[in-house]
N, C-alpha and C positions, 0 to 999 in steps of 0.2 A: 028520547034520544038526546035532546038538548040538555036535559037534566044530567044524564050520564056523562056527557062531554064536559059539562061545567064542573061536575064532581072530580073528574080526572084532572082537569086543569087546576082546581083548587088543591088537590093532593100533590101535584107536581110543584106548585108554588110553595106549599107548606114544607115539602122535603128540601126544596132549594133554600128556603130561609133557615131551616134547621142546619143544613150543611154550612151556610154562611156563619151562623152563630158558633158552630163547633170549630170551624177553622179560625175564627177570631179568638175564641176562648183558648185554643191551643197555643196561639202566639202569646197571649197575655200570661197564661200560666207559665209558659216557658221563660218569658223575660222577667216576670215579677215573682215567680214562685207561688206556691199554694197560699201561704198566709198573706202574701202581699197583693194577691188578686182580689178584686172586688167585683160584684155584679155591675156596678157603675162603669168600671173600666172595660168590662166585656161588652156592655151595651154600646159604649162609645166606639170601641174597636169594630164592632159589627155594624155601626151606623144605624142603630135602632134605639127606640125609646126603651127605658127601663121596664115599663109596663109590658111591652111586647116581649122582652126577654123573659120576664117572669111568667108570661102566658105559656111559654114552651118549657121552661125549666124553673122549678120552684126554689132551688137553692144552688149555692156554689158546689156543694157536694154532688148533687144530682147532675150538674153540668159536667163535672169531672168524670163521673161514672159514664156518662153518655159519650164523652170524648174517647175513652178507652174502649168502650163497646163498639163505637164506630170504626176505630182503628182495627179491631179484630175482624169485623166484617169486611173492611177494605182489603186487608192483607189476604184473607182466604179467598175472597172473590177474585183477586188478581192471580192467585195461585191456581184456582180452578180454570181460569182463562188460559193460563200457560199449559195446563194439563190437557187441554182439548187436542184430540188427535194423537196423544201419546198413550201407548199401552205398556211399554217397557218400564218396570218398576225402578230400575236404576236411573233411567232418563228422567222420570218424574222426581225422584229424590234429588237429582242434580239441579233441578230448577229452583228448589226451595231457597238456597242461600242467595241466588240472584234476585228472586222476588223480594226477599228480605232486604237485600242491599238497596234496591230501588225504593222500597217503602221507607227505609231509614234516611235515604237521600231526600225524599219529599218531606218527611217528618222527623228531623234529627233529634228532637227532644221527647218523642213519644214514650220511649221506654223509661226515660227518667221519671216521667209522671206515673207510668205504670208501676214502677218499683216503689215510688213514694206512696201510692195508694195502697198497694198490697202490704206495705209495712206499717200503715197507719193503724193505731190500736182500735179505732172505732170503725173506720170505713172499710178495712180489709175484709170483714165478714160480709158486708154488703157487696163488695167487689167480687168476692168469691162466688156468692150465690147468683150474681148476675152474669158473670163472665164464664164461670167454670163449665156450665152445660154446653155452651157454644164451643169453647176451646176443646173440651173433652171429645166432642163429636169429630172435630177436625184432626185431633191427635190420633184418634182411632184409625182414620184414613191413612195416616203416615205409618202407623204400626202395621197396617195391612200390606203396605209396600215392602217393608222389611221382611215380613212373613213370606210374601210371594218370592222375594229375591232369595231368601234362605231355601224355600221349597224348590227353587230352580237351581240350587247349588251355585248361586252367583256370589254369595257372601258367606262368611263363616256363620255357623249356627250359634249365635250369641243371643242372650236374653233380649227379646224385642222391646219390652217396656223400657229397659235401661238404655238400649240403643237410641230409642226415640227421645228420651229425656236428655241424653248427652248431646245428640245432634241438634235438638231444639235449643239447648243452652248455648251452643256455639253460635247458632244463627242469631239468637237474641243478644248475644254478647256484642255483635257488631253495632247494635243500636245503643247498648248501654255504655260501651267504652269508646265510642267514636266521638271525637271532639272537633269543634269547628276550627278551621274551615273544612266542611265536608264536601268531597267531590264524588261524583258517581264512579269515576275511574278508580279511586282509592277503595271504595266499598266493594267494587267488583273484584279487585285484587284480593281482598279479604275473603270474598265468597269463593274464589278459585282456590285459595289456600285451605279453606275449610274442607272443600271437596277433596283436595289432594291428600290432606292428612287423614281425614275421617274415612272416606270411601276407599281410597287406595289401601288404607291400613287394615280394613276388614274384608276387602274383596278377596275371594278365594283365588289363590295362585294356581295357575295351570301346572300340572305335573309333567 
């Protein structure tokens, strides 16, 4: 029993330290850029020894991949939380831009790093292999919402994969094209505009 409790505590402490490192690394990458960032700078920002940092992450590239993966997990975990108790597909779709707005408010430079990594000639393949399975699973959930809404004759019968890609691009664009100073209110206005243009444009009109 004591051994189990001790293991759980160590696991919590490890996860807390990893989150501390990732938060510090995101700030350093954002302010100094990929090439200007060093593991020394990350260790200093996280208030950890360099040896401790290397214990968790073997390289700068591995650290950057972990930042992006952590962001994907956080975004979709918050989305799942917002979906609790909702059964209407349109209502679920309407939550997505607002979850995105709140995510970009907390992490204004996240997607700048994401696009840097996916455009990198060497790292993009590793990023795709690591992130794609997780993202693909969640994207499929969104596709199912569009399929359900079409089946209920709530929206026009348009290609679901293309709808999902365009909708996702609009949401991601908030993070990519938002420049400081970033306010939650301004991001929510953009979320509202996305919904107005996108959902109202494809919603089936009553005859």
